[in-house]
C-alpha positions in Angstrom: 10.5 -27.6 56.7 8.4 -28.2 53.7 4.8 -29.7 54.5 4.1 -32.9 52.9 1.2 -31.6 50.7 3.4 -28.9 49.1 4.6 -31.3 46.4 1.1 -32.1 45.4 0.1 -28.5 45.0 3.3 -27.7 43.2 2.6 -30.5 40.7 -0.9 -29.3 40.2 0.1 -25.9 39.5 2.7 -27.0 37.1 0.1 -29.0 35.3 -2.3 -26.2 35.1 0.5 -23.8 34.0 1.5 -26.2 31.2 -2.1 -26.5 29.9 -2.3 -22.8 29.8 0.8 -22.4 27.8 -0.3 -25.2 25.5 -3.6 -23.5 24.8 -1.9 -20.2 24.4 0.5 -21.6 21.8 -2.5 -23.4 20.1 -4.5 -20.3 19.5 -1.5 -18.2 18.6 -0.8 -20.7 15.8 -4.4 -20.9 14.8 -4.6 -17.1 14.5 -1.4 -16.9 12.5 -2.5 -19.6 10.2 -5.7 -17.6 9.7 -3.9 -14.5 9.2 -1.5 -16.1 6.7 -4.5 -17.6 4.8 -6.3 -14.2 4.7 -3.1 -12.4 3.6 -2.5 -15.0 1.0 -6.0 -14.4 -0.4 -5.0 -10.8 -1.1 -2.5 -11.9 -3.5 -4.1 -12.7 -6.9 -2.0 -14.8 -9.3 -2.1 -13.0 -12.7 -1.7 -15.1 -15.8 1.2 -15.3 -18.1 0.9 -13.6 -21.4 1.4 -17.0 -23.0 -1.8 -18.1 -21.3 -4.0 -15.3 -22.5 -5.5 -15.9 -26.1 -5.7 -12.4 -27.2 -6.0 -11.6 -31.0 -5.5 -7.8 -30.9 -6.2 -7.4 -34.6 -9.5 -9.2 -34.2 -10.6 -7.0 -31.5 -9.7 -3.9 -33.3 -11.6 -5.2 -36.4 -14.6 -6.0 -34.3 -14.6 -2.3 -32.9 -14.4 -1.0 -36.5 -17.2 -3.3 -37.7 -19.3 -2.1 -34.9 -18.7 1.5 -35.9 -19.5 0.8 -39.4 -22.9 -0.3 -38.3 -23.6 2.2 -35.6 -22.3 5.5 -37.2 -24.7 5.8 -40.1 -27.5 5.6 -37.5 -26.3 8.4 -35.3 -27.1 11.4 -37.4 -28.5 13.9 -34.9 -25.6 16.3 -34.1 -27.6 17.7 -31.2 -27.4 14.2 -29.3 -24.9 11.6 -28.4 -25.1 8.0 -27.8 -25.1 7.1 -24.0 -26.4 3.4 -23.5 -28.1 0.4 -25.0 -30.7 -1.2 -22.8 -30.6 -4.8 -22.1 -33.4 -5.7 -24.4 -32.3 -3.3 -27.3 -29.8 -3.3 -30.0 -29.3 0.3 -30.9 -27.8 3.3 -29.0 -30.2 5.4 -26.9 -29.2 9.0 -27.6 -29.4 11.9 -25.1 -29.1 15.7 -25.7 -25.7 17.4 -25.8 -26.4 19.7 -23.0 -24.2 21.2 -20.4 -25.3 18.8 -17.5 -24.7 15.5 -19.4 -21.3 14.3 -18.6 -20.9 11.6 -21.2 -20.9 13.8 -24.3 -17.1 13.6 -25.0 -16.9 9.9 -25.2 -18.3 9.2 -28.5 -16.1 11.7 -30.4 -13.2 10.2 -28.4 -14.0 6.9 -29.7 -13.9 8.1 -33.1 -10.6 9.9 -32.6 -9.0 6.6 -31.3 -10.4 4.7 -34.2 -8.7 7.0 -36.5 -5.5 6.8 -34.7 -5.6 3.1 -34.9 -6.7 2.8 -38.5 -5.5 6.1 -40.1 -8.6 5.9 -42.1 -9.6 9.6 -42.9 -13.4 8.8 -42.7 -13.1 8.3 -38.9 -11.1 11.6 -38.5 -13.9 13.5 -40.4 -16.6 11.8 -38.4 -14.7 12.7 -35.2 -14.3 16.3 -36.2 -18.1 16.5 -37.0 -19.0 15.1 -33.6 -16.5 17.0 -31.6 -17.1 20.5 -32.8 -20.7 20.5 -32.0 -20.2 21.5 -28.3 -17.5 24.1 -28.4 -19.6 26.3 -26.0 -19.2 23.7 -23.3 -15.8 25.2 -22.7 -17.4 27.7 -20.2 -19.1 25.1 -18.0 -18.6 25.8 -14.5 -21.7 24.2 -13.0 -19.8 20.9 -12.3 -16.4 19.2 -12.6 -17.4 17.0 -15.6 -16.1 19.4 -18.0 -12.9 17.3 -18.1 -14.8 14.2 -19.0 -16.7 16.1 -21.6 -14.0 18.0 -23.4 -10.8 16.1 -23.1 -11.8 12.8 -24.9 -13.2 15.0 -27.7 -11.0 18.1 -28.0 -8.1 16.8 -26.2 -7.7 13.6 -28.4 -8.6 15.7 -31.4 -5.4 17.7 -30.6 -3.3 14.8 -29.7 -4.5 12.1 -32.2 -5.8 14.2 -34.9 -3.5 17.2 -35.1 -6.2 19.6 -34.6 -3.9 22.3 -33.1 -6.7 24.8 -33.4 -8.4 23.2 -30.5 -5.7 24.4 -28.1 -7.6 27.5 -27.0 -10.8 25.7 -26.4 -9.0 23.3 -24.2 -7.2 26.2 -22.2 -10.5 27.9 -21.6 -12.2 24.6 -20.4 -9.2 24.1 -18.1 -9.8 27.5 -16.5 -13.4 26.7 -16.0 -12.5 23.5 -14.3 -9.9 25.3 -12.1 -12.7 27.8 -11.1 -14.2 25.2 -9.0 -11.1 24.5 -6.8 -11.6 25.5 -3.1 -8.2 26.2 -1.4 -9.7 25.8 2.1 -10.5 22.1 1.1 -7.7 21.4 -1.4 -10.1 19.8 -4.0 -12.2 20.8 -7.0 -15.9 20.8 -6.1 -17.6 18.1 -8.1 -21.3 18.6 -7.9 -23.5 21.5 -7.0 -25.7 21.1 -3.9 -28.8 21.9 -6.1 -28.1 18.9 -8.2 -27.5 16.7 -5.2 -29.4 18.2 -2.1 -28.3 15.3 0.2 -25.0 17.1 0.8 -25.0 20.8 1.9 -21.3 21.8 1.5 -18.3 21.0 -0.7 -18.7 17.6 -2.3 -15.8 15.7 -4.2 -16.3 12.4 -5.8 -13.6 9.9 -6.7 -14.5 10.2 -10.5 -13.0 13.7 -10.3 -9.5 12.2 -10.5 -10.0 11.7 -14.2 -10.6 15.5 -14.8 -7.0 16.2 -13.6 -5.8 15.1 -17.0 -7.3 18.4 -18.6 -5.4 20.5 -16.0 -2.1 18.8 -16.5 -2.4 19.2 -20.2 -3.1 22.8 -20.2 -0.4 23.5 -17.8 2.0 21.9 -20.4 0.4 23.8 -23.3 0.7 27.3 -22.4 -2.0 27.5 -19.6 -1.4 29.1 -16.0 0.9 27.1 -13.8 -1.8 27.1 -11.2 -3.6 24.4 -13.2 -0.7 22.0 -12.4 -0.7 23.0 -8.7 -4.4 22.7 -8.4 -4.3 19.0 -10.0 -1.4 17.9 -7.7 -3.3 19.4 -4.6 -6.4 17.7 -5.5 -4.7 14.3 -5.9 -2.9 14.8 -2.6 -6.0 15.8 -0.6 -7.9 12.9 -2.2 -5.2 10.4 -1.5 -5.3 11.5 2.2 -9.1 11.5 2.7 -10.8 9.4 0.1 -9.5 5.9 0.8 -9.7 3.3 3.6 -6.9 1.7 5.3 -7.1 -1.2 2.9 -6.9 1.1 -0.1 -10.5 0.9 -1.2 -12.3 4.0 -2.0 -15.4 5.8 -0.8 -17.4 7.5 -3.6 -18.5 10.9 -2.3 -16.8 13.0 0.4 -18.4 16.0 1.9 -16.0 18.7 3.3 -16.6 21.6 5.3 -16.1 24.4 2.7 -14.4 26.9 5.3 -12.3 24.6 7.4 -11.8 21.7 4.9 -12.7 19.1 7.4 -14.3 15.9 6.3 -17.9 15.8 7.2 -19.3 12.8 5.6 -18.2 9.7 3.5 -21.1 8.5 1.3 -22.1 6.9 -1.9 -24.2 7.8 -4.8 -23.8 4.8 -7.1 -22.4 2.2 -4.8 -24.3 -0.5 -2.9 -23.9 1.3 0.4 -22.1 4.4 2.0 -19.3 2.0 3.3 -19.2 -0.5 0.3 -16.6 -0.8 -2.4 -18.0 0.5 -5.6 -16.0 -1.3 -8.3 -15.9 1.7 -10.8 -14.9 4.0 -8.0 -11.9 1.9 -7.3 -11.3 1.8 -11.2 -11.3 5.7 -11.2 -8.7 5.7 -8.5 -6.5 3.2 -10.3 -6.6 5.3 -13.7 -6.4 8.5 -11.8 -3.2 8.0 -9.8 -1.5 6.2 -12.7 -2.2 9.4 -14.8 -1.1 11.7 -11.9 2.1 9.9 -11.7 2.6 9.8 -15.5 2.2 13.7 -15.3 4.2 14.5 -12.3 6.9 11.8 -12.0 6.4 12.0 -8.2 7.1 8.6 -6.8 4.4 8.8 -4.0 1.8 8.8 -6.5 3.2 5.8 -8.3 3.3 3.9 -5.1 -0.3 4.9 -4.2 -1.4 3.8 -7.7 0.2 0.3 -7.2 -1.4 0.0 -3.8 -4.9 0.7 -5.3 -4.3 -1.4 -8.4 -3.2 -4.4 -6.2 -6.1 -4.2 -4.0 -8.4 -4.1 -7.1 -6.8 -7.0 -8.6 -7.2 -9.0 -5.3 -10.9 -8.5 -5.3 -11.5 -9.7 -9.0 -13.2 -12.9 -10.1 -11.6 -15.3 -12.4 -12.7 -13.5 -15.5 -11.2 -10.3 -14.3 -14.5 -8.3 -14.9 -15.9 -7.1 -11.5 -19.4 -7.1 -10.0 -20.7 -3.6 -10.1 -20.0 -3.4 -6.1 -17.4 -5.6 -4.6 -19.5 -6.0 -1.5 -22.4 -7.8 -3.3 -20.0 -9.8 -5.5 -20.8 -13.2 -3.5 -24.5 -13.0 -5.1 -24.3 -14.5 -8.6 -27.4 -12.7 -9.5 -25.7 -9.3 -9.1 -24.7 -7.5 -12.3 -21.3 -7.0 -13.7 -19.6 -3.8 -14.7 -17.6 -4.1 -17.9 -17.0 -0.3 -17.8 -14.8 -0.7 -14.6 -12.7 -3.5 -16.3 -12.3 -1.3 -19.4 -11.1 1.6 -17.3 -8.6 -0.5 -15.3 -7.3 -2.4 -18.5 -6.4 0.9 -20.0 -4.8 2.2 -16.9 -2.8 -1.1 -16.2 -1.2 -0.8 -19.8 0.1 2.7 -18.7 1.1 1.5 -15.3 3.0 -1.4 -17.0 5.3 0.9 -18.6 5.7 3.3 -15.7 6.8 1.0 -13.0 10.6 -0.1 -12.8 10.4 -3.6 -11.5 10.2 -6.2 -14.4 7.9 -8.5 -12.3 5.4 -5.7 -11.9 5.6 -4.6 -15.5 4.7 -8.2 -16.5 2.0 -8.6 -13.8 0.1 -5.4 -14.8 0.6 -6.0 -18.4 -0.8 -9.7 -18.1 -3.6 -8.5 -16.0 -4.6 -6.0 -18.6 -4.4 -8.7 -21.3 -6.7 -11.0 -19.3 -9.2 -8.2 -18.9 -9.3 -7.3 -22.5 -9.5 -11.1 -23.4 -12.6 -11.3 -21.3 -14.1 -8.1 -22.6 -13.5 -9.1 -26.3 -15.0 -12.6 -25.5 -18.4 -13.6 -26.7 -19.7 -13.1 -23.0 -19.0 -9.3 -23.0 -18.7 -8.4 -26.7 -21.6 -6.6 -28.5 -20.7 -8.1 -31.9 -23.7 -9.7 -33.3 -25.9 -8.7 -30.4 -26.0 -4.8 -30.4 -24.3 -1.8 -31.7 -21.8 -1.3 -28.8 -18.3 -2.8 -28.3 -19.1 -4.0 -25.0 -22.3 -5.1 -23.0 -22.8 -5.8 -19.3 -22.0 -2.6 -17.7 -23.8 -1.0 -14.8 -23.9 2.7 -14.4 -26.0 3.4 -11.2 -27.8 0.3 -9.9 -28.5 2.0 -6.6 -30.5 4.6 -8.4 -32.3 2.1 -10.4 -31.0 2.8 -13.8 -28.4 1.8 -16.4 -28.4 -1.9 -15.1 -26.6 -4.4 -17.3 -26.5 -2.1 -20.3 -24.0 -1.0 -22.8 -22.3 2.2 -21.8 -20.6 4.7 -24.2 -17.7 5.3 -21.8 -17.2 1.6 -21.4 -16.5 1.4 -25.1 -14.2 4.6 -24.8 -11.9 3.2 -22.4 -12.0 -0.2 -24.2 -10.9 1.2 -27.4 -8.3 3.4 -25.6 -6.9 0.2 -24.1 -6.6 -1.4 -27.5 -4.9 1.6 -29.0 -2.4 1.7 -26.0 -1.7 -2.1 -26.4 -1.2 -1.7 -30.1 1.4 1.0 -29.5 3.2 -1.1 -26.8 3.4 -4.1 -29.2 4.7 -1.8 -32.1 7.4 -0.3 -29.9 8.4 -3.6 -28.4 8.5 -2.2 -24.9 7.2 -5.4 -23.2 
């Protein structure tokens, strides 16, 4: 026999059970809506090419006009232009010494202008500015020999038909390869004397760009190990240097014996765990180049993941803040150099991917970046001798803040040269 109060208790339990189910469903819906909203925020709508007002000829003409102004002023062959301070109009020059990583970019700019214009005067100027640091081919003190030699001698070989540069480049590649540690699987970037914060094997994300020298050398008569070292470095960096969301750390310190990761830090970003925008740019460019050289689809897939993450973090003008984690503060400076690096990489990537939608998406994003960089806001025309203003080299170190940087100009003119060839070939 069922007691009379059992029905009341049953009804009460049913009521509370129904309430709990309702609340559970409500919170699940709320969570899913928020999740969908956050995931949607990760997808940035890239413009159509018709929406981008890009006059390529005008941008190229602007670069040539800027060189017409600056080159006659840069007559000291023992120095190279590095930056233009915010309140200045002319390039500040620094000595061509073995520790200054930026020396190759100015001759590289001249080689690209020769390639674009076919004007012999730019070739002669490029030769003059390239051949002053042949002795740098034996640099083993750091990894930047790739940055120093390939934009100068490499572009001279490729764009200027200077085949006599081959042996210089092969020696440079051997010097870079000497810094590879097989226990770690990467090329050591800096010396600990230069950067005493770290005690063992240091590798920075920038180092991905130096692999181009090794790939070139392996294809032009150099040791096969150059190719193997470049691939191994790319694989190890892909494994250790990126977060789960495909953003990059700047500096990794490895145990030089075991290869274990000891620390993940930054030198130029806002904080050790922040997302330094040019670091992400080096990754986008680096893995696009590695896929171009190897044809290994794992590198293409990774390049696309890095690129898509980078694009999702950009503001409306496609030129990032110097660090993505301070971008919400309107007083924080931009970094046009990161935009120039990625614009150039995206033009390559747009030709490497197979999916038509991805081709158009990356191509149109590159156009948008170049449109912004060539606009009055970022262009140096009429304001200073550089192509681009508003780059940030190392705000965390207190210098090169909101300035013109020579490597921003280099990757910008490289992007214009690549775009010109794409248009001429009718590939997209």
